[in-house]
C-alpha positions in Angstrom: -18.4 -11.6 -14.7 -21.4 -10.7 -15.0 -21.9 -8.7 -18.5 -21.2 -5.2 -18.7 -18.6 -5.3 -15.8 -15.4 -3.1 -15.9 -13.2 -1.7 -13.8 -13.4 1.2 -12.5 -10.9 4.3 -11.7 -11.6 6.2 -9.5 -11.2 9.2 -10.9 -12.9 8.3 -13.9 -16.4 8.5 -11.7 -17.7 11.9 -10.9 -17.4 12.8 -7.1 -19.1 14.7 -4.9 -16.5 17.8 -3.2 -18.3 17.5 0.4 -18.4 14.1 0.5 -14.8 13.7 -0.2 -14.5 16.5 2.3 -16.6 14.5 4.6 -14.8 11.5 4.5 -11.5 13.5 5.4 -12.6 15.3 8.2 -14.5 12.1 9.6 -11.6 10.2 9.4 -9.4 12.3 11.1 -12.1 12.6 13.8 -11.6 8.9 14.2 -8.0 9.5 14.7 -7.8 11.9 16.8 -10.9 10.5 18.7 -9.2 7.3 18.8 -5.9 8.2 19.8 -7.2 10.5 22.7 -9.5 7.9 23.9 -6.3 6.0 24.4 -4.7 8.6 26.1 -7.1 9.4 28.8 -7.5 5.5 29.4 -3.5 4.6 29.6 -3.6 8.0 32.2 -6.3 6.9 34.6 -4.0 3.0 34.6 -6.6 1.3 32.8 -5.2 -2.4 31.9 -4.4 -2.6 28.6 -3.7 1.0 28.3 -0.6 1.3 30.5 2.0 1.7 27.7 2.0 2.2 23.9 2.9 -1.6 23.5 -0.5 -2.6 25.6 -3.4 -4.8 23.7 -6.0 -2.0 24.2 -3.8 0.6 23.0 -2.5 -1.4 20.1 -6.1 -1.9 19.0 -6.8 1.4 19.3 -3.8 2.4 17.0 -4.7 0.1 14.3 -8.4 0.4 14.1 -9.1 4.2 14.1 -7.4 4.9 11.4 -7.2 1.3 9.3 -10.7 0.4 10.7 -12.5 3.6 9.5 -10.5 3.7 6.2 -12.3 0.8 5.4 -15.7 1.3 6.7 -15.6 5.2 5.3 -13.9 4.0 1.9 -17.4 1.4 1.3 -19.3 3.9 2.2 -18.1 6.6 -0.1 -18.0 3.6 -2.5 -21.1 2.8 -2.3 -22.5 6.6 -2.3 -20.9 7.5 -5.8 -22.3 3.8 -7.3 -18.9 1.8 -7.1 -18.7 -1.8 -6.3 -15.5 -3.2 -4.2 -14.3 -5.4 -7.1 -14.8 -2.5 -9.6 -12.6 -0.8 -7.8 -9.9 -3.6 -6.9 -10.2 -4.2 -10.9 -10.4 -8.4 -10.3 -11.3 -9.1 -14.1 -7.7 -8.5 -15.0 -6.3 -10.4 -11.9 -3.9 -12.6 -13.6 -2.1 -9.6 -14.9 -2.4 -7.3 -11.8 -0.8 -9.9 -9.6 2.0 -10.7 -12.0 2.7 -7.1 -12.4 2.7 -6.5 -8.7 5.5 -9.7 -8.1 7.4 -7.9 -10.6 7.3 -4.7 -9.3 8.6 -6.0 -6.1 11.0 -7.5 -7.4 12.3 -4.9 -9.3 11.7 -1.6 -6.4 13.1 -4.3 -3.3 16.7 -3.7 -3.8 16.2 -0.3 -4.2 14.4 0.2 -0.9 17.4 -1.6 0.8 19.8 0.1 -0.6 17.8 3.2 0.1 17.7 2.3 3.5 21.0 1.3 4.1 22.2 4.8 2.9 19.6 6.0 5.5 21.0 4.5 8.5 25.1 5.3 7.7 24.0 9.1 6.8 21.6 9.1 10.0 25.3 7.2 12.0 27.1 9.9 10.7 25.5 12.9 11.7 25.3 11.5 15.3 20.8 11.0 14.9 19.7 7.6 16.5 17.9 5.3 13.4 15.4 3.5 15.8 13.0 0.8 14.7 9.7 1.6 13.3 7.4 1.5 16.0 5.1 -1.2 14.4 8.1 -4.0 14.9 8.5 -2.4 18.3 4.9 -3.4 18.7 4.8 -6.6 17.3 8.4 -7.9 19.3 6.5 -6.7 22.6 3.4 -8.5 22.0 3.4 -11.9 24.2 -0.1 -13.2 23.9 -1.3 -15.1 21.0 -4.1 -13.7 20.1 -2.2 -10.5 19.8 0.5 -12.0 17.5 -2.3 -13.2 15.2 -3.9 -9.5 15.0 -0.9 -7.9 14.4 -0.3 -10.6 11.1 -3.7 -10.1 10.3 -3.3 -6.6 10.5 0.2 -6.1 9.0 -0.7 -8.7 5.6 -4.5 -7.8 5.2 -6.1 -4.4 6.8 -3.1 -2.6 6.4 -2.6 -3.2 2.5 -6.3 -2.7 1.9 -7.1 0.4 3.9 -3.8 2.3 3.0 -3.5 1.6 -0.6 -7.7 2.9 -0.8 -7.0 6.0 1.4 -3.3 7.2 -0.6 -3.7 6.0 -4.3 -7.6 5.2 -4.1 -8.6 8.4 -2.7 -5.7 10.8 -2.6 -4.0 10.4 -5.7 -7.7 10.2 -7.5 -8.7 13.3 -6.0 -5.2 15.3 -7.0 -5.6 13.9 -10.4 -9.1 14.4 -11.0 -8.2 18.5 -10.2 -5.9 18.2 -12.6 -2.5 17.2 -10.6 -1.7 14.0 -11.4 2.0 14.7 -10.0 1.5 16.6 -7.2 -1.5 13.7 -6.4 1.4 11.2 -6.9 3.9 13.0 -5.1 2.3 14.3 -2.2 0.2 11.2 -1.9 3.7 8.9 -1.6 5.0 11.8 0.7 2.4 11.2 3.0 2.3 7.6 2.9 6.2 7.6 3.7 6.1 10.5 6.4 2.8 8.5 8.0 5.0 5.4 9.1 7.4 7.8 11.4 10.3 6.5 10.9 13.3 8.5 9.1 15.7 5.4 8.2 12.6 4.0 5.9 11.2 7.4 4.7 13.3 6.8 1.2 12.5 3.4 0.9 8.8 4.2 1.8 8.7 6.8 -1.0 9.9 4.9 -3.5 8.0 1.9 -2.5 4.7 4.1 -2.8 6.1 5.7 -6.2 5.9 2.4 -7.6 2.8 1.0 -5.9 1.3 4.6 -7.6 2.9 3.2 -11.0 0.9 -0.4 -10.6 -2.8 1.6 -9.6 -2.4 3.4 -12.8 -0.6 0.9 -15.5 -3.4 -2.2 -14.0 -7.1 0.7 -13.6 -7.5 -1.1 -10.2 -6.7 -0.9 -6.7 -5.6 -4.9 -6.6 -2.2 -4.9 -7.9 -0.7 -2.2 -5.8 -2.5 -3.7 -2.3 -1.1 -6.8 -3.6 2.6 -5.8 -3.3 1.8 -4.6 -0.8 0.6 -7.3 1.4 3.2 -9.5 0.0 6.1 -6.6 0.7 4.4 -6.3 4.4 4.8 -10.1 4.8 8.0 -10.4 3.4 9.3 -8.3 6.0 7.3 -9.7 8.8 9.1 -13.1 8.0 12.0 -11.8 7.9 11.6 -9.8 11.4 10.4 -13.2 13.1 13.1 -15.2 11.9 15.5 -12.8 13.8 13.3 -12.6 16.4 15.2 -13.8 19.7 
């Protein structure tokens, strides 16, 4: 390990507000542009964009946000003199992974209980409780290469991109401005909302709070990324085991 190496909590580094705003704006533009382009291609009947489950639509839907978060996030870190390994805090990787595992074991039963309650409540209200779109896409994927990509996206790409954006950027920005509680609950709310699924909103909100705690406790993104990745991997394994 290089002499003088230390983890860098993102809110402890001086940020240029205009760069943060430009990053957020660029991500929104990439996401919207990708979705508009996919919609136009679907309307034109282009092969690969016939519906939300087509290969082209899947790639566009996953890369426009998560890919942009990683690319622009790397640029953001470089402009502020932060290396990825510092933001991750790989120096204390053993402690980070151990805490990630323990946190997941503790929070998983709570999430399962909240999901059951949410589904029962929605059924009682007469509202449909569909699967997440991501689940439907995975189940609908036929091509081996697309299935492999979705596994990689779910276990590797999504956790890194989402933890950087929601914990490393949104939560850190709010904390830098003196609003740590608003950042914690606000970023967690948006994380749960971004999955656009009523039955899993409360479980994911609680999960996001746990990920934020991990981020602060370990002073790096490695632990929340690891917990997020393990959670996604476990759900993916269960999904494939139940797949007809």
